[in-house]
N, C-alpha and C positions, 0 to 999 in steps of 0.2 A: 504494500500500500504506500509506504514511504517513497519507494522508487517511482511509482506512478505519479505521485504528487510532485516530485522533483521534475519529471518529464513535463508535466502539465504546466508548471511554473516557467520552465525554460522555454517551451513553445509559446506560452503567453507573452513572455518578455520579448522574444524575437518577433512575434506577430505585431506587438505594440510598436516596436521600433520601425517595422516596415510600413505601418500605416499612420504613425504619428506625423501629422502635418499641421502647419499653421495656415489657416485660411486667411487670405488677405483680400481686402476690397479697396479699390482705388476710385474715389469720386472724380479726381482729375483725369484719370485715364479710362474711366467707364469700363472697368473689368473686375473680375474676381479670379483668383488663382490660389494655388497651394504651394507654399515653400516648405523645405525640410525643417527650418528654424525661423524664428521671427526675423524678418528682413530689416536691414538698416536702410534708411531712406535718405535721399539727397536730391537737390535740384540745382541746376546751373542755367545760365541764360546765354543764348546765342546773340550775335551782333544785332540781329533784327528784332530782338526782344522775345523770341520764341523760348519758352522754358522747356528744358530737357530734364525729365525725372529719371532717377535711377534707384533701383531696389537691388539689394544683395543679401544673400543668405549662404552660410557655410554649412556643409555636412561633411565632417571628416576633413579630407584634403580637397574636396570639391567645392566650387563656387557656383551658385545658382544666381543668375542676374536677369533683370528685365530693365530695359530702357524704353522710354516712350516720350514722344513730343507731340503736342497739339498744335496744329496749324490753324491760321485764321479762317481759311476757306475749306469747305468740304470738297474733296477731289472726286471726280468721276472715276470709274473703274479703270479707264485707260491711263489716266495720269497716275492713279494709285499704283498700277502695275509697273510703269516706267520708274516711278520714284522708289518702289520697293526693290527693283532690280539694281538701280544706281546705289542705293543704300547697302545692299548685299555686296556689290563689287567694291565699294569704298571700305567696308568692314574687312574684307579679305585682304585688300591692298594695305591697309593700315596695320593689320596684324602680321603681314608678310608670311602668311601660312599657306601650306599646300592643301588644295581641295582634294579630299579623298572620295567624297560623294556629294552629289547635289541633286535635289529633286524639287518639283513644285508641289504645293498642296493647296487645297481649296478650303476656305473657311467662310461660311455665310455668303458665298458668291464672290469673295475676294481671293486673289491669287497671292500666295506667299511662297517663300523659298526656305528650304531646310538643307543645311550643309553639315558635313563632318569635316573638320579641318585638323591638321597636325601643324603645330608651331615649330619654329626652329629649335626650341629647347624640349621638343618631344611631348608637349602637352596636347591633349585631345580637346577640341572645342566642338561642341554640338551647338548649332546656331540656327535660329529661325527669325524671319522678318516678314512682316505683313503690314499693309497700310489699309486701315478701315475708316471710312468717312473722312475725318480730318486728323486722324492720329496714326502715327507710324509706331509700330511696336517691334522691338528687338529682344530676343530671348537668347541666353547663352548659358551653357553648363561647361565649366572648364575644370580639368583635372588630369591626373596621370592616367587614369583608366576608369572614367565614369561608367556606371552600369546603364546599359541601353534602356532597360525597363524603367529605371528611375528617371532617366532623361525624358522618356516618352510620357511618363506619368506627369512630370512637371509641365511639359509642353501641352499636353492634353487637358491639364487642369484649368488652363486659360479659358475664361468665358467672357465674351464681350457683353456688356450690360447697357450699351447706348442704344439709341433708336436707329 
């Protein structure tokens, strides 16, 4: 009986660690998502006055991040797609990383990009970018070897709450 109790406690603790998440709601960004730990928040301002928000959470050696910026005007889907692609290309160029895989994905009729990158110091970066209405969202998980299932859970936890 004692042995069964130990197994039950062990499985319970592992299960809790796998599902323990911090739900986060952003009024500025019109979204909900789940981070592995409470994210730190920051905001900076571009030259044109556009505010860029950044959220960051650590889980072990991995960093989970979301960046988003709200623009003054709502973009149609063509402009959104072009802006999303330009943002993706700028991210890869700035990081000077090797693209290991790239694919598009659809979210509520908007096209986004999802990439797996390797940096020059051998970190793996999983990256997503999408432009919805007047907000561009960038998601990244960085680490020595992030677990794909956890990355996918983080990415899929994003729920747009705007109109």
